[in-house]
N, C-alpha and C positions, 0 to 999 in steps of 0.2 A: 504494500500500500504506500502510495506516494504521500509524504507529509508536506503540509504547507509551512514554509518558514515562519517562525514566530513573529518576526518583524512585519511580514506582509499581512499576517492574520490580524495583528494589532492595528495596523494602518487601516485595513478594511473595516474593522469594528469601529475605529474612531470616526471614519467618514460616515458610516451609517448612523452613529450616535449623534454626530454633528448636525445631520439633517433631520433626524427623527423628530425633533421639536417642531419642524416646519409642517409635519403631517397634520397638526391641529389647525393649520392655516386653511381657511375655506375660501372658495371662489366667492366673489362679491355678491352680496344680496341675501336677505333673510329667506328667500325661497330655496336656497341650496340646502338639501337635507343630507344627513350622513349616508343614507342609502344611495343617493344620487352621486355623491362624491366617490363612494366605493366603486360604483359602476363606471364612472367616468375615466378614472385613471387605471392604467394597466399595472402600475407598480404599487405595492402596498406601502413601501417606505421610499422616501426621497434618497438620492445618492448623487455622487459626482459622476460625470459621464465617463465613458471608456476612453475618449480622446481628451487627454489633459492638455492644458495650455499654461503659459507662463505670464507674469505680469506685463511683459513687453508686448504680448499678443493682444492686449486689451486697450482699445482706444476710448477716449472720452466720448460720451454722447454729444452730438452737435445740437445745441438748443435752436429751435425754430418756433415761429409764432403759430403753432397749431391752435385752432379754435378749441375752446373748452365747451364740450357738448353735454347733453343730458346723460349720454351713455357712461355708466360707471360712476356717476356723480349724484345718485339719489341720496337725499339728505332729509331727515335723519335715516339711518338704517341700523339694524340690530343683528349682532352675531354673538352666539353663545350667551345670550341674556344681557349683553352690554350694548348700549346705544351710542352711536357715533354721529357727529355732525361734520359735514364737509366744510372746510374753511371758505369763507367768502373773501376775506382780506388775507391773502397768503404771502404777498410780497413782503420781503424782510423777515420771513420766518427763519428762525434758527433755534435748534434744540439739540441737546445731548442725550444720549441713551445707548441702548444695546442694539447692535445689528446682528441679524442672522442671515442665512442665505438659503435659496432653493434652487433645485436643478433638474435632473433627468426625469423625475416623476411628472413634472409639469411641462416639460419641453414639448412644443408643438401644439399645446392646448391654448384656448383663448384666455387672455387676461380679462380683467374686469371691464375694460372699455372696448373689448372686442378685438384687440390686436393679438397676434400670435406670439406666445412666449418663446423666446430664443435664449437658452441658457448661456450662449456665447456672446450675447449682446449686453451692453451696459444699461440694465434696466433695474427697476425696483418696485416694491409694493409698500404703500403707506396707508395708514388708516384714514387720514383726514385731509391730505393734500388733494386738490382737484386734479383730475386726470384729463389730458396729460399735463405734467409740469416737469421741470428740470431742477435737480438739486446737486450740489457738491457735497459728497460724503467723505469725511476725513477720519482715518483710523487714529484715535488718540494715543494708541500705544507706539506707533512708529511714524506718524506724520504723513503717511501716504494718503492720497486723495484720488477720487474719481468723480466725474460728472455723469449722472445717470438720468435716464428718462423714466419718470414715475408713471406707470401705466397699469398698475394693479393694486388691489386692496390686500391688506394684511400688515404685519403678521399678527394673528389673533392668538398669541401664545405668551402668557406671562406678561412681563413688563417690557417686551421688546418694542423698539421704536420703528425699525425699518427692516425690510427683508430685501436683500440684494440678490441679483442673479449670481449664478456660479462664477461667471466671468468677472463681475464687479468685486466679488469676494476675493478672487485670485489677485486682482489688481491691488486690493488693500492688504493682502498678505495674511488673511485670517481663515482661509478656506479649510485648512486642516483642523483648526481649533473650533470652528463652528460658529462662534460669536466673537464680537469685539466691541469695546466702547468706541462710539463714534460721535461726531458732530455733523448734523444735517443742516445745510443752508440752501435755501431756494435761490436758483439762478434766475434773475429777472430777464424776461424776454419781451422786448419792445414790440408793440403792435398786436399783441394777443387779444383776441375778441372772446368775451365770455358769453356763450349762447346757452347756458344751462337752462334759462327760462324760455327758450324758443321752442315752439312746437315742432316735433319731427326732427329728422337729421338729414333731410335732403340738401345736397350741396347745390347752390345756385350761383356761386361766384368763384372766380379764380384770382388769387393774389399773385402778381408777377414780380413784385419787389417793393421795397420801402427806401426812399431816398431822402437825404438831408437837404439836397438842393432841389427846389421846385422845377428848375429848368431841366434837370435830368429826368424827372418824372414826366414832364411834358414831352420830352423827346421820345421816351419809350411809348407813351400814349399814342403819339402821332405814328410811330412805326407800326404798332400793333393794329391800330384802327384801319390801316390800309388793306389788311387781308383777313382779319378775324371777323366772322359774321355774328358779332354780338357787341353791345356797347362797351367801350373802354373808358373808364373814368378814374379820377384821382380822389382819394379819401384821406384828407389830412388827419393826423392824430398828434396830440401833445404827449411827449414821452421824455422824462428826465430833464424837463425844463427847456426842451426844444421841440420844433415841429418836424415830424416825418411826413413825407408825401407818399402814400401807398397807391400803387397802380393796380387797379382791379378790372376784371372783365365780368360782365353779367348785368342783370340777371338772365339766366336761361330757364327754360320751362321744364326740362326733364334731364335725367341722367344721360340719356342718349345725346341730347344737345350739348351737354357738358363734355362728353367724350369726343364729339365732333370738333368742338373748339380746341380741345387738347391736341387732337390730331392735326388741326390746322397750324397750331403753334409748333409742333414737332416738324411738320413739313417746311415751316419757315425758318427752322434752325434755332428756335427758342425752347426754353424749358417749358414743361406742360403746366406749370403753376401749382399753387397750393389751394386745394378746394376749401371753400368756406360755405357755411349754411346761408 
C-alpha cells in the first residue's frame, strides 16, 4: 500500500480546514435554502483548485463605472436569522476585520449579482457593500494589498468581514492559513450611476467615455453620430470637485437594438461601450 507523505497529508487537511468555514456562506437572498445549496454545488467542502498560482499571477481588478442595479442589492435581507442592510452612502468606507476566502466549490457558479464566479479573478463577497463596487484589501500582517471587484454576498460565518476569491487570497499571502486580519477600503469610481431604485434591468444606453475636457467629449460625439443609428449625447457629472463630460449613446428600444449599435461601433473601430439601464 502506497503511503501519502505526512507533509502532503497535513497540507491537504489544512487547505480543507481553511475553506471549511466558507461552507456556511450562502448565495445571496433569504430564498436560498440548505437543500437548494446542497443540490447546487457538486462539492461538499470548499478547497483550493488543482492548478495553483503565485502572487505575481494575480493582477488588481480595474475599477470601472459599472451601474449599481437592483440585482444582488435587495435591502434589507436576512440570512441565518441576521438582517443586513445594503449601504446607501458607501464612498469613504473603511473597516478592519477578518478575511477568509472561497474557491473551487463555487467556481463557475453565479455570484449574487448574476456574474460568474472565477476563483482566479480578483473578486470578493461582502455583506453590505453595493454590488458591484471596488475595494482595496490590505493584509495587516504583511502589508500586501489587492484591488478586488465586490460582486457577491457573504461571508455569513462568525465575525468575518470579507470573503476573497482564491486568487485574491494568494495575492495577500494568506491562502494556506485560511484567514487574515485585513483593512477594506472602497475605491471610488467616478461616474457610477446608482439605479437600485429603477424598475427592471434593461440596458438602454451605452457609455463611451468620460472626459475632463468638454471639447474632447464633443469631438467623440461628432465622430460617433456620423455612423451610429441612435442619439449620441453628453451627460455632465460633478465628481471630486470637477466636471466630467460623459459621452453616451441611446436610448434604444430593445436589447436587439443595443446589440446592433454595439456592432456598428465595432465595425467603426470603436469599443462597444458600457451598457447602462
